N, C-alpha and C positions, 0 to 999 in steps of 0.2 A: 919317263912317266910310267906308272904301274898299270895304266889302262890305255888301250889302243883306240884312238878315235878314227872313225871312217865316215865317208859320205860318198855321194855320187856326183855326176856331171851337172846335176841341177842346182848345185850349190855354187855360189860365188864367194870367194874367201880372199882376204888380203894376204899377200905372200908372207908377210912377217908372222901372221897368225898360223898359217899352214906350217911354216918351218918351226916355229916355237913349240907348237903342240904335236908336231910330227904326224900330221893328219894324212891319211891315205885316201885318195880319191879314185873311185871306179868310174871311168869315163862313159858317157853316153855316145851314141853314134848319130852323125848327121849325113844324110844321103842326098846329094845333088844328082841330077840326071847324068852327069859325066864323071862323078867322083864321090868317094865316101871318106869322111873324116871321123876320127875320134874327137870328142869335145875338148881334149887337152892338146890337140894338134893345130888348132886354128885360132888366131887372135881376132878380135872384133873387127878391126879395120879391114883385114883380109876377107872376113865373112861378109861385111856390108858391101865391099867391092864386088864380090862374086855374085851376091844377090842382085845387084844393079846390072851387072854384065849379062847374067843369064835371065834376068827378069823372072826369077823363081825363088821360092823359099825351099830350103832343104827339108826333107822329111826326117823327123827325129825318131830314134828308137832307143829303148832302155838297154842297159847291160843285161845279158842273159843270166839265168841261174848259174850256169857254169862259169861265167865271168866272175860273179861274186864268190863262187866256190874257190876259184884259183886265187883270188885276193886274200880270202880268209886263210887259205892254206899257207900262204907266204908269211903270215903274221906269226909272231912268237906264240906257240901254243900255251905258254904259261901266263900270257897276258889276256885278261878279259877284253872283249871287243865291243865297243858301242858304235853301232852303225846308224847314222842319222840320214834318212832317205828323203828325197824330194817328195812332196805331197802325193799320196796315193790317188788323190783326185785329179792329178795332172799327168801321171805317168804310171806305168806298170813296174817301175824300178823297185818300189817297196815290196810288191809281191815276189819279184824275182830275187830280191835280197833275202827274203824269208826262205824261199825255196833253196837258195844256195846255202843258207845256214843249215837247213835240214839235211842237205846232202853231206856236208862235212861232219855234222854230228853223228851221222850213221857210221862214219869211219873213226871219228875221234869224239866219242860221247862225253869226254871229260872237259871239253872246251866250254867256255862261257861266252856266248854271243847274244847280244840283244839288238834287235832291229826296231827302230822307232820311226813311225810315220810322222814326219814333222808338220804336215799339213801346211807347209809353206815352201818357199824356194829362194834361190838367189841369196841376198844378204840376210834373209830370215834364218837360213841354216847357219850362216856365219855367226849370227847372234847366239844361236843355241850352242854352237861349238865353242865360242868364247866363254859362255856360261859354264859349259862342261869343263873346260880347262881351269876356270876359276875354282870350281867346286872340287876338282881333283886336287888342286893346290891346297885346298882347305882340309884335305884328308878324308873326304867322303869315301866310303866303301863302294864297290861296284853296284851293289843292290841299292844303296842309298842314292847314288848318282842316277841310276835308271829311274827311280821313283821321282826324283827331283826334276829331271828333264821331261818326263811325262807330264808333270804339272806345269812346267814352263811352256810346253807346246800349247796347252789350253789358254795360256795368257799372252801368246804372241799375236800381235797385230801386224799385218802386212798391207801396205798401201802402194799403189802404182799410179803414175801419171805418164801418158804417152805424148811425146812432142809431135810425132807424125803418125798417120794412119796408113802410110804407104805399104808397110809390110803386111798389115791386115788385108789390104786390097790384093796384093800380090799372092798371098796365101789363100785367098778365097773366103776369108772369114768376114769380109765386108765387101759388098759388090761395088763396082767401079762408080756407079751413079751416086750411091750414098757417100762413097769416099770423096768424090769430086765436090759434092754439096758440102760435106764436112770441111773440106779444105778451103772452099770459097768462104764459108762462114767462120773459118778459123776455130773450129771445134776441137777441144781437147777432151780426152776420155780420162776420168778418174775411176780407178778400179781398186778392189780390195780382195783379200783372201777371205773366203767364207768359212764358217765353222766346220764345214765338211772338207775343206782344203781345196776347193775349186776357186776359180777367179770370176768375179762378177763385176759388172759395171755399176758403180755407185752413183756417179753423176756425169753429166756432159756440160762442159763449161766453155764459153767463148773467150779465147785469148790465152796466151801463155802466162802472163802475169796473174790473171784471175785464177787460172788453174792452180798455180803454185800457192797463191794466197789461200785458196780453198783447201789445198792439201795440208798446209800448215794448220789451218783451223781444225781439220779432222784429227790431227794429232792431239790437240787440246781437248777434243771431245772424247777421246778414248783413254789417254794416259793420265796417271796420277803420280805425284811425287817424282817428277822428272829428275830432280837433282840427285836422286839415288839410282838413276837408270842410265843405260847406254843406248844410243840410237845407232842403227846400222843402215847404211845407204849404199846402193850400187847405181851405176850410171852407164848409159849406152854410149861410150866413147866420147864423152864431153865432160872432162874433169873440172874445167873452170866453171861451167854452169852448175855442176853438182856442188862445188865448194861454195858458190854464191848462195845456193838454196840452203845448204847446210848452215851457213852463217846466219841466214834469215831465221831458220828454225831455232838456232841457239840464242838469237836475240829475244825470241818469244818464250822459249822454254829452256831453262838452264840444265840440260842433260849433263850428267857427270862426265861422260866421254862419248866419243863417236868412232865408228868404224866406217871407212870409206873404201870402196873398191869398184872395179869395172865389171859390168855384166859380162858373163861368159857367153859362149856361142849359143847355148840353148835359149837363154832369156833374151839375148840380142836378136835372135831369129824372129821372135814374135813381138818384142817390144820396139825394135827399131832404134835408130840413132836418136840420142837425146832422151831416151826413156829414163825415168827415175823410179827406183824401188826403195821403200823405206820400211824398216821393221823395228819394233820396240815391244817391251813387255808392258801390258796394260796395268797390271797390279804389282 
């Protein structure tokens, strides 16, 4: 490929897509009280076990400007770089990716590097990377690709549904009393990415089946011409459940294709086991 695609540890990407597009990933950091991991060093099952054993969530931190600088430096200087960052509303990764870009441009001013705040995370970034690869294959120039992806960011919808609130309780984002009440009432949280790239609760629904049904309804409320679009889904270590939900979505909306992947350590930390993230282009 004549353009180098990059992202960070806030992205979840199917292995086949990562390999076929030669995507470089700058890992984030996860800090437990007894150990630190890079986001590319720990699988979800190991992460969930450690959270249960320690009864704590790791603290996450973004790659430093120097981390990005080192990754840029390793890339072919003759290839333009498109860096798709996790939402600036969720992490400082975007700001640090820009700072790293400025650092290398001071020494190598002829490089072409564009850092885009995707305003999404997880499978939403996978969707944008897939779109980038498709457009590179169509022969878009670097400038044309940058303009196109900026437009696609504005059209990206990201929806979340949590199967458990346990990690929110452990992490202090939901107090134990409210968490116990929610568990007793079988409450599920439906969330979405805001226009600013933050995550907001859209609805609270009782029961798993009702929450999935409502999630599917939300897709229909936002997307048009699904037969021309791809839907992207990531799951918290529950592939069979994810495939069942994806099948239900396809029964209602005939998306052209689907991307399915597991949530990585960052998203798994806050979403917990069984979490579902969905992304698609609205227009």
